[in-house]
C-alpha positions as CSV (number, residue, x, y, z in Angstrom):
1,M,17.9,-36.6,2.0
2,K,16.9,-37.5,5.6
3,R,15.7,-41.1,6.0
4,S,13.2,-42.6,8.3
5,A,14.4,-44.5,11.2
6,L,15.1,-48.3,10.7
7,A,13.8,-51.0,13.1
8,G,15.2,-54.2,14.5
9,S,18.2,-56.0,12.7
10,G,18.2,-53.2,9.8
11,L,19.1,-50.6,12.5
12,A,21.8,-52.9,13.9
13,A,23.2,-53.3,10.5
14,V,23.3,-49.6,9.9
15,V,25.1,-49.1,13.2
16,L,27.7,-51.9,12.3
17,L,28.5,-50.4,8.9
18,T,28.9,-46.9,10.4
19,S,31.3,-48.2,13.0
20,C,33.7,-50.2,10.7
21,A,33.5,-48.6,7.3
22,S,32.4,-45.4,5.5
23,N,28.6,-44.7,5.6
24,P,27.1,-45.8,2.4
25,F,24.2,-43.5,2.9
26,E,26.4,-40.5,3.7
27,D,26.1,-38.7,0.3
28,G,22.3,-38.5,0.7
29,A,22.1,-37.7,4.3
30,A,22.7,-34.0,4.1
31,E,19.8,-31.8,3.4
32,A,20.0,-29.8,0.2
33,E,20.8,-26.1,0.6
34,P,17.6,-23.8,0.1
35,E,17.5,-22.3,-3.4
36,V,17.5,-18.5,-3.0
37,P,15.7,-16.5,-5.6
38,S,17.4,-13.4,-6.9
39,F,15.9,-10.0,-5.9
40,G,14.4,-9.7,-9.2
41,E,12.5,-13.0,-8.8
42,I,11.1,-12.0,-5.5
43,Q,10.5,-8.4,-5.6
44,D,7.1,-8.2,-7.1
45,R,5.8,-10.8,-4.6
46,M,7.5,-8.7,-2.0
47,W,5.9,-5.3,-3.0
48,D,2.4,-6.8,-3.5
49,A,2.6,-8.5,0.0
50,M,3.7,-5.3,1.7
51,L,1.0,-3.1,-0.1
52,T,-1.8,-5.7,0.8
53,A,-0.7,-6.1,4.4
54,D,-3.0,-4.8,7.1
55,T,-0.7,-3.0,9.3
56,V,3.1,-2.5,10.0
57,S,5.7,-0.6,12.0
58,I,8.5,1.3,10.2
59,E,11.4,2.8,11.8
60,G,14.2,4.5,10.1
61,E,16.5,7.3,9.5
62,I,15.5,9.6,6.5
63,E,16.5,13.0,5.1
64,A,13.9,15.7,5.8
65,S,13.3,16.3,2.0
66,E,12.3,12.7,1.5
67,A,9.5,12.8,4.1
68,D,8.6,16.2,2.8
69,V,8.9,17.9,6.2
70,D,11.6,20.4,5.4
71,Q,9.0,22.6,3.9
72,M,6.9,22.5,7.1
73,F,9.5,23.7,9.5
74,Q,12.0,26.5,8.9
75,E,14.4,24.9,11.5
76,I,14.7,21.8,9.3
77,D,17.0,21.8,6.4
78,E,16.3,19.5,3.4
79,T,19.5,17.7,4.0
80,D,18.8,17.2,7.7
81,T,18.6,13.4,8.7
82,G,16.0,12.5,11.2
83,D,14.3,9.6,13.0
84,L,11.0,8.4,11.3
85,L,8.5,6.1,12.9
86,I,5.3,5.1,11.1
87,I,2.8,2.7,12.8
88,G,-0.7,1.5,12.0
89,A,-2.5,0.7,8.8
90,V,-0.5,0.4,5.7
91,D,-3.1,2.5,3.7
92,G,-2.8,5.3,6.1
93,S,-6.4,5.1,7.2
94,D,-5.6,4.8,10.9
95,S,-1.9,5.5,11.2
96,E,0.6,7.8,12.9
97,M,3.9,9.3,11.8
98,T,6.5,10.9,14.0
99,F,9.7,12.7,12.7
100,T,12.5,14.0,14.9
101,A,15.4,16.1,13.7
102,G,17.5,17.9,16.1
103,D,15.2,19.8,18.5
104,V,12.3,19.7,16.2
105,S,9.9,16.8,16.5
106,F,6.2,16.5,15.4
107,T,3.5,13.8,15.3
108,Q,0.7,13.5,12.9
109,R,-2.2,11.0,13.2
110,A,-4.9,10.0,10.7
111,I,-8.1,8.4,12.0
112,D,-11.1,7.7,9.8
113,G,-10.3,10.5,7.5
114,A,-9.7,13.0,10.2
115,E,-6.1,14.5,10.7
116,Y,-4.6,15.4,14.0
117,F,-1.3,17.2,14.9
118,R,0.1,17.0,18.4
119,G,-0.5,20.3,20.1
120,E,3.0,21.3,21.3
121,D,4.4,20.4,17.8
122,F,1.6,22.4,16.2
123,A,2.4,25.5,18.0
124,S,5.9,25.6,16.4
125,L,4.5,25.1,13.0
126,L,1.7,27.7,13.3
127,M,4.2,30.4,14.6
128,S,6.2,29.9,11.5
129,E,3.1,30.3,9.3
130,L,1.7,33.4,10.9
131,D,2.1,36.7,9.1
132,D,5.2,38.6,10.5
133,E,3.0,41.3,11.9
134,I,0.8,38.9,13.7
135,A,3.6,36.7,14.8
136,A,5.3,39.7,16.4
137,L,2.3,40.2,18.7
138,I,1.8,36.7,19.8
139,E,4.0,35.0,22.5
140,E,4.8,31.5,21.6
141,D,4.7,30.4,25.2
142,F,1.1,31.6,25.2
143,L,0.3,29.7,22.1
144,V,2.0,26.5,23.6
145,S,-0.1,26.8,26.8
146,V,-3.2,27.0,24.6
147,V,-2.5,23.7,22.9
148,A,-0.5,21.9,25.7
149,E,-1.7,18.3,26.0
150,Q,-4.1,18.7,23.1
151,W,-4.4,17.4,19.6
152,V,-5.3,19.9,16.8
153,Q,-7.7,18.7,14.2
154,F,-7.3,20.4,10.8
155,N,-8.7,20.5,7.4
156,T,-6.4,19.2,4.6
157,D,-8.9,20.1,1.8
158,G,-8.9,16.5,0.7
159,A,-5.3,16.0,0.6
160,E,-3.7,13.5,3.0
161,A,-1.2,15.1,5.4
162,V,0.1,11.9,7.0
163,F,2.7,10.4,4.8
164,S,1.5,6.8,5.2
165,A,3.4,3.5,4.8
166,E,1.8,2.9,1.6
167,D,3.2,6.1,0.2
168,F,6.7,5.1,1.2
169,I,6.4,1.6,-0.2
170,S,4.9,2.8,-3.5
171,T,7.9,5.2,-3.9
172,W,10.5,2.7,-3.1
173,R,8.9,0.2,-5.6
174,R,9.3,2.8,-8.4
175,E,12.8,3.8,-7.3
176,L,14.1,0.4,-7.1
177,D,12.9,-0.8,-10.5
178,D,16.3,-1.2,-11.7
179,T,18.0,-4.0,-13.5
180,E,21.2,-3.8,-11.4
181,I,19.1,-4.3,-8.1
182,A,16.9,-7.0,-9.7
183,A,20.1,-8.9,-10.6
184,L,21.3,-9.0,-6.9
185,E,21.7,-12.6,-5.7
186,G,20.7,-13.5,-2.2
187,T,22.1,-15.6,0.6
188,A,19.9,-17.6,3.2
189,E,20.6,-16.4,6.8
190,T,19.1,-16.6,10.4
191,R,18.8,-13.1,11.9
192,D,17.2,-12.6,15.4
193,G,15.8,-16.2,15.0
194,T,14.2,-15.4,11.5
195,E,15.0,-17.2,8.4
196,V,15.7,-14.4,5.8
197,Y,17.1,-13.8,2.3
198,V,19.7,-11.2,2.4
199,Y,20.5,-9.3,-0.9
200,S,23.6,-7.0,-0.9
201,A,25.3,-5.0,-3.4
202,A,29.1,-5.9,-4.0
203,E,30.4,-2.7,-2.4
204,G,28.1,-3.3,0.7
205,S,26.2,0.1,0.2
206,T,22.8,-1.4,-0.4
207,E,21.3,-4.2,1.5
208,F,17.6,-5.8,1.5
209,V,16.6,-8.3,4.1
210,V,13.4,-10.3,3.2
211,A,11.5,-12.9,5.1
212,A,12.2,-16.3,3.7
213,T,9.2,-18.1,5.2
214,G,5.5,-17.1,4.9
215,A,4.8,-13.9,2.9
216,P,8.0,-12.3,1.6
217,Y,7.9,-9.2,3.6
218,L,10.8,-6.7,3.6
219,L,12.4,-6.6,7.2
220,E,15.1,-4.2,6.6
221,M,16.4,-2.0,3.8
222,R,19.6,0.0,3.9
223,D,21.7,2.3,1.6
224,E,24.3,4.9,1.9
225,E,21.8,7.5,3.0
226,S,19.0,5.7,4.8
227,N,18.0,2.7,6.9
228,Y,14.7,1.3,7.5
229,R,13.4,-1.5,9.7
230,F,10.0,-3.1,9.2
231,S,8.3,-5.2,12.0
232,A,4.9,-6.3,13.2
233,W,3.4,-6.9,9.7
234,N,-0.4,-7.4,10.2
235,E,0.3,-7.1,14.0
236,A,1.1,-3.5,14.7
237,Q,-1.5,-1.6,16.6
238,R,-3.9,1.1,15.0
239,P,-3.7,4.4,16.8
240,E,-7.0,5.5,18.3
241,A,-8.7,8.9,17.8
242,P,-7.2,11.3,20.5
243,E,-9.5,12.5,23.3
244,N,-8.3,16.0,23.9
245,V,-8.9,17.8,20.6
246,M,-8.9,21.4,19.5
247,T,-9.7,23.0,16.2
248,L,-8.1,25.9,14.5
249,D,-11.0,28.0,15.0
250,E,-10.7,27.4,18.8
251,I,-6.9,28.2,18.7
252,F,-7.5,31.6,16.8
253,D,-10.4,32.5,19.1
254,A,-8.0,32.0,22.1
255,I,-5.4,34.3,20.5
256,A,-8.0,36.9,19.7
257,A,-9.3,36.8,23.3
258,E,-5.7,37.2,24.8
259,Q,-5.1,40.1,22.2
260,G,-8.3,41.7,22.9
261,W,-9.4,41.4,19.2
262,S,-12.7,40.4,17.8
263,T,-12.8,37.2,16.1
264,G,-13.0,39.0,12.7
265,D,-9.8,40.9,13.3
266,A,-7.2,38.0,13.3
267,D,-6.3,37.4,9.7
268,T,-3.4,35.1,10.3
269,G,-2.4,34.5,6.7
270,A,-1.8,30.9,7.7
């Protein structure tokens, strides 16, 4: 235990003792090693802290099927691994998700209950959803020109389109409710200047890095297939509503005008 400084003759006596003999206070001088909880002992507090946080930034590598994007793009196979970025409100109320796999990239944004899709990305998605007969008549370059530098607002019929940080965290909490994972013992480390607890499986295929001071936020999670990094807990910026916005009706009206159809003729099947 660290002792307070001594004054006057007392300090002189300590100096004399340490210079000519072993230090009688040496055994108590070293600070005790911090006690590191097991993952099972900390995980409930960790998940609760994460789910009640205001904002966060999550970056990671993830299979398309895990983010449910393989069903949206024909060019993406369910086993394809892509780069994921989620930023904003943990509950998804004001948040943005970007997923990139190969040549395919898309960005979705949720603001105050409205859903937006970056225009250039939405053009590719829409072409894949059109009836074959209609798609054969429409030039994708024309569609891209219609939505270029725009955000497309769309109706999700009450279903949230953006896969929020809360969705991911809740899924991980269920999937990691395992006795073997709970039994993982941690070590105290310093990474990038931050005091953390590190929990690793014996074979090294799984690792959790948890903040050791303040709220026990998860800072990194890694397994054989995925790797996620968490930062800016309660400090990440919330995205704002885009300024250049189009609706699906406006896009279909532009297609109909280009094709010379009346607006009632374009049954897209989307």
